[in-house]
N, C-alpha and C positions, 0 to 999 in steps of 0.2 A: 757676521760670525761664520767661520768655516764649518761646513756640514761634516759631522763626525761619522765616518763610514767604517764598517768592518768588512765590507765587500762592495763591488761596484754597484751603482744604481743607474738605471736608464730612465731619464725623463723623456717622455715622448708625447707627441700630439698628432691627431689625425684630422684630415679634412676628408669629407665623405660625400656620397650622393644624397644623404638624408640622415634621419635620426632613428630609423627603425633598425634595431640591432640585428634582428633575424634576417632582414632583407637587404639593407643598404651596404654599399661597398666603399672601400678606401680609394681616394683619388690622390692623396698626398700623405706621406708619413715622414716625420722628422724625429730623430733620436739624438739626445745629448747623453753620452755615457760618461759618468764621472767616477773616477777611481779613488780609492782611499788615500793615495798620495797627492790628490788634487789634480792629476792629469785629466784631460777631457778629450773625447773624440765625438765629432759631429757627423751625422749622416742625414741625408735627405733624398727622397725619391718621389717623383710623380708616378702615379700608378694608373694603368688602364683598367677601369672597372668592368669592362666588357658589357656595360649597359649605358644607356644615355644618362647624362647628368642633367637633372631638371634645371630649367632656366632660373627658377627662384633660388636654387642652391648656388648656382654660378654667381649670382649677384652678391652672395655672402662672402665666398672665398675666392672668387675671381678665376676659378679653374673651369675651363670649358671642354667639350668633347674634342675639339681640335688640339687643345693643349696636351691631351693624354693619348691621342690616337696612335702615336708611334712609341709609346712608353711600355715597359714590361708590365705584365699582369702581376697580381699579388702572388699567385702560385709560382711564377718564375722567380720572384724575389723572396719567397717565404723561407727557404733554407738559410739564406744569407742573413735575413732579419732575425731569424730564430737563433742563429749562431752568435749574434751580437748581444741579445738580451738573455740568453741562457745562463743560469746561475746568478743572475743579477736581481736586486730589488727593483721595484718600479715606482715611478713618480709621474704625476701629471696634474692637470687642472680639470676637475670633474671627471677624472680618469676612472674612478671606481664605479661610477654609474654608466659611463658611456665608452670611453676609449678602450679600457681593458676588455669589457664584454664584446665589443665589436671586433677588436683585434683577435680575440679567441675564436670568434666565428670565422674570420678569414683564415686563420691557421687550420681550423678543422675542415673547412671547405677545401683547403690545399692538402689535406691529409697529413698535416703536421700535428702531432699530439701535444698541444700546448697545455701546460699546467703550471700554476704558480704556488703549489702547496708549500714549497720550501723558500718562498720569497715573501717579503712584505710589500705593501703598496701604500705609498703616501699620496693622499689627495690634497693638494695645496688649496684647492677651492674650499674644501670643508674647513680647513684651519682658518682660512680667511673669513668664511661666513660665520664661524663660531666666534671670531674675534671682531670683525668689522662689518660683515655683510655687504659686499660690493662685487663688481665685475672684475675680470682680469685687468682691463685697462685702468680701472680705478685702483686696483691693488698695486699695479706697477707704479702708478703715480704716487700713491700713498706711501708705499714702503721704499721705493727706489728713487722717488722724485724725478721720474723720467716719463715721457710720453710714448706710449706704444703706437708708433706711427703705422706699423704693418700688421695691425690686428687681423686675425683670421688667415694669416700666413703661418703655416705649421711651424716653420723654422723660427720665426720671430716669437710666436707664442711659447714654444718650447724653451728658448733661452730666457724669456721673461719669467716663465714659471720657476725656473731654477734660481734666478736672481731674487725673486720674491721670497722663496723659501729661506734662503740665506739671510735676507733682511728680516724675515719674521723671527728667526732665531735671535737676532740682535734686539728686536723690538719687544719681545715677550720673554722675560727671564724665567717664567714658569714652564716654557717649552723646553723639553729635554732634547739635547743634541744627540739623539739616538734614533736610528731609522725605524727600529721596531716600535718604540714609544710613539714616534710621529705617525706611523702607520695606524696604530691603535687609536690615536687621538683623532685622526682624519677619517676613520672608518665610519660608515653608516651601520645600520643593523647588520649583523653578520649573516651571510647567506651561504648556502651550500653551492649554489650556482652564481654566476656573475650577474645575471639579469634580475635576480631576486624572486624567482618563482618558488624556490625551495629555501626555507629558512631553518633556524634552529630554535627549539624551545629552551626553557631554563635548564633542562636536564641535558642539553646538547644533542637532542634527537631531531632528525629531520622532519619538518612539517611543511605542508603546502601553505603558501602565503597568498593565495588568490582563489577566487571562485567558490563553488559550493563546498569544497573541502578545506577551506581556509582554517588553519590551526590544527588540522587533523594530522596524525602521524602518517608519513608517506608509506611506511611498511604496512600499516593497518589498511590504508585505502587500497593499496595494490593487492592485498589479500582479499579484501571484501568486494572490490570492484575491479576485476581483472581487465575489463575493457577500458578502464581509465588510462592505463599505461599505453595501450594502442592508440587511443584518441590523441594523447599528447604527442606520441611519436609521429603521427600522421598530420598533425595540425601545425600551424605556423608559430612554433616555439623555437627559440634559439637552439642550435646544435649542441652547445655546451650544456644547456638544461637537460636535453634528451640524454646526453652522455652521463650526467650525474644520476638521472633517474634510472638508467640502465644499470649503473654500478650498484645502486641501492637494491634493485631487484635481484641482481646476481648475488649480492651479499646475503640477502634473505634466503635465497635458494641454497647457498653454501651452508648457512647455519642449520637449515633443516636436514641436510645430508650428513652433517657431522654429529 
């Protein structure tokens, strides 16, 4: 089934130096941009992370320090990448939990104000897990009857992810062919930040989702424990989480002045 789009959607996949959203860097990024008329544009870059790639990580995706030594840094690529995905919805495999948060970190390190408030994000892995509970390789075999021979190649994974989603639409009549619906179906618990440190309660208010203040209103904690804000800003939290926390603090100060 052809994916029903009302604006372009960018399926993307990252290969990285590791799985720590706050610290690790991108070494490869592939984007498949799909337009409402069915046209597609493909992009792929190797990226110099400016740090050593751990040997155990190279064993997974096959990208070594030598492979990226003469490649551009993410900061050098950031404006071009941002121009491609700006105004688009996003799609990926485990993208809501990993690829989007890490991409946001890289953009913020490059001083590009990345935000997806006006976009929806479809996580094909979540749809798959809710329906079949398998890996991407198994999903590709199950839905497309093909073998994913280049698994952990960002370009191969990106194209496979797009093919799997279209096959899922054919396979499950109850899936609506609508990007907003698919994004909501593939979403995990809604968070104010990408990494999930700040969530929403049933009233739509921001609450902390970790540590001693789990479940407590962010505004209340910041007012009662002013040092908690500084601790998060100086600790090893993702930049986007810090950005969201600062916005909440500024909003509270504005409300007091008005």
